[in-house]
C-alpha positions in Angstrom: 44.9 91.5 99.0 42.9 93.1 95.9 42.1 93.2 92.1 43.7 96.6 91.6 47.0 95.4 94.3 47.2 92.4 92.7 47.5 93.8 89.0 50.3 96.3 90.5 52.5 93.9 92.0 51.6 91.7 89.1 53.4 94.5 86.6 55.9 95.1 88.8 57.1 91.8 88.1 56.3 91.5 83.7 55.7 95.7 83.5 53.4 97.6 82.7 50.5 97.1 80.1 50.7 99.0 76.5 48.7 101.0 76.4 45.2 101.5 74.0 44.2 97.9 75.2 40.5 98.0 73.8 38.1 97.1 76.5 35.9 93.3 77.4 32.2 94.2 76.3 31.7 91.5 79.2 28.2 92.8 79.7 27.2 90.7 76.4 29.4 88.0 77.2 27.2 87.3 80.3 24.2 88.4 77.8 25.4 85.4 74.6 26.5 83.1 77.2 25.2 83.2 80.3 28.4 82.9 82.1 30.4 85.7 83.6 33.9 84.5 84.1 36.0 85.5 87.2 36.4 89.7 88.7 40.1 89.5 89.0 40.4 87.6 84.9 37.9 90.5 83.8 40.2 93.2 85.4 43.7 91.3 84.0 42.1 91.9 80.5 41.3 94.6 80.7 44.8 96.2 81.9 46.6 93.4 79.2 43.7 91.8 76.9 45.5 88.6 75.6 49.6 87.3 76.2 51.9 85.2 76.2 54.5 85.8 79.4 57.8 84.6 78.1 56.6 83.1 74.8 54.9 80.4 77.2 52.2 80.6 78.7 49.3 82.1 76.9 46.6 83.3 78.3 43.0 83.5 76.5 40.5 86.3 76.3 37.6 87.1 74.5 38.5 88.1 71.1 35.8 90.1 68.1 38.4 89.7 65.7 39.0 85.6 63.9 41.0 84.0 64.6 44.6 81.2 62.8 41.3 78.7 63.1 38.9 79.5 60.6 36.3 77.0 62.8 36.2 78.7 66.1 33.8 81.2 66.6 34.1 85.2 67.5 33.7 87.3 70.6 33.0 85.0 73.7 31.9 82.2 72.0 35.2 82.0 70.9 36.7 82.2 74.3 34.6 79.0 75.5 36.1 77.1 71.9 39.0 76.6 73.2 37.3 74.1 76.2 34.0 72.6 73.9 36.4 71.8 70.4 34.8 69.1 69.5 38.1 67.5 68.2 40.8 69.1 70.7 42.8 68.6 73.5 39.8 69.6 75.5 37.3 67.0 73.6 39.4 64.3 74.7 39.7 64.9 78.3 36.3 64.9 78.6 36.2 61.2 76.6 38.6 60.5 79.1 36.1 61.4 82.1 33.5 59.8 80.4 35.0 56.5 80.4 36.1 57.0 84.1 40.1 57.7 83.1 39.8 60.0 86.5 43.9 60.3 87.0 43.5 61.5 83.0 40.8 63.7 84.2 38.7 63.8 87.7 36.3 66.6 86.1 34.2 67.0 83.9 34.4 69.6 80.7 31.8 73.1 80.9 29.2 73.1 79.9 28.6 70.6 83.0 28.2 70.9 86.0 30.8 71.8 88.1 33.2 71.6 84.8 36.3 73.1 83.8 36.6 76.4 81.7 39.8 76.3 80.1 41.4 80.7 79.7 44.9 78.7 78.9 47.9 76.8 77.7 51.8 76.2 77.8 54.7 75.9 75.0 54.9 72.1 77.4 51.2 71.3 76.1 50.2 72.1 79.5 46.5 73.4 80.7 45.1 75.9 82.9 41.5 75.9 84.0 39.2 77.1 86.3 36.6 74.7 88.2 33.7 76.0 88.1 32.7 75.1 91.9 29.5 76.5 92.5 27.6 79.5 91.3 30.2 82.3 92.7 32.7 83.2 89.7 35.2 84.6 92.5 35.5 81.6 94.0 36.7 79.0 91.5 39.9 77.1 92.1 42.9 77.0 89.3 43.1 73.1 87.8 46.2 72.9 86.0 46.7 70.0 83.8 50.2 69.2 83.5 50.5 67.2 80.6 54.1 65.7 80.6 53.6 64.5 84.6 50.3 63.0 83.8 49.2 65.2 86.4 46.8 67.6 88.2 47.3 70.2 91.0 44.4 72.2 92.6 44.9 75.5 93.5 43.2 77.0 95.6 42.8 80.1 94.9 41.6 82.2 91.8 43.3 83.2 88.2 45.5 86.6 89.4 46.6 84.9 92.8 47.8 81.7 90.5 49.6 84.2 88.2 50.8 86.7 90.8 52.4 83.6 92.8 53.8 81.6 89.7 55.7 84.9 88.5 57.0 85.3 91.9 58.1 81.6 91.9 55.7 81.0 94.7 53.4 78.3 93.4 55.6 74.8 93.3 55.3 74.2 89.7 55.9 77.2 88.8 58.8 76.1 86.3 56.3 74.1 84.9 53.5 77.3 84.5 56.9 79.7 82.5 59.4 76.9 81.3 62.6 78.8 81.3 60.9 81.4 84.0 60.5 85.0 83.2 62.8 86.2 80.3 62.6 90.5 79.2 62.4 91.7 75.8 64.3 95.1 75.3 60.8 97.1 76.2 61.9 95.9 80.6 58.0 93.5 79.7 58.1 89.5 80.0 55.3 89.3 77.8 54.1 89.9 73.8 50.9 90.9 73.3 48.8 89.0 71.4 45.7 91.1 70.8 42.9 92.5 72.2 38.7 92.6 72.1 39.6 94.7 68.7 43.0 92.9 67.5 43.9 89.8 66.5 48.1 90.6 66.8 49.4 94.5 67.2 
C-alpha cells in the first residue's frame, strides 16, 4: 500500500484534513539538522499538520511559531527538542539506557546512532518514537513505550502503518495508544488540529 492510499484510508477513519494546512519546508530541515524524516510522516504532516486524535494521541510536527515551553526552539530544532530536552522524560530514558537499565529503555536516544526519535505521546504518558535503525528513514520501525505497563513494543512498520493499524484496531495495543478509542467531533472528525508549520493553533 503506497503513502497516498494509506492517507486516504486514514482519512476515511479519522476524517478529512482541514483546508489550508501549510506545508513544512522539509528541504530546510535536511539542511539545518542533517536529518530527513520518513516520507510517510512528511506526507501526513503536509496533509494534516500537528494533530491530537480523540484528544488522546498527540502527533508533533515542526512549527515556525513558539510553543508554550519558552525554552523550546522553533522549526526543526524544536521538533528534535521533544527528544533532546535536557530535563524531560526522554532525558530520563537516555539516563536509564546509559546506566544499563535496558528494561526501562532498551535503545539509546537521538542523536546516538540507531537511537530513538520521538514523534508523539498520549494522555497516559505513553511515548512514541522511530527507532532510527539504518540510514533509510523509510525503514525505521515505530517503538512504543507504554509507561503504565513499563513495557516497550516494537512495531515493524512505519509511522503511517502504525497509525492506520491503531485507528482501525488492528494493532494489539490500540486501546493503549488511543485510550477510550476514537471519538468524533461535530464535524465528523476524530482529531483536533494543534497547528501546522505556520500556526500554533487554528
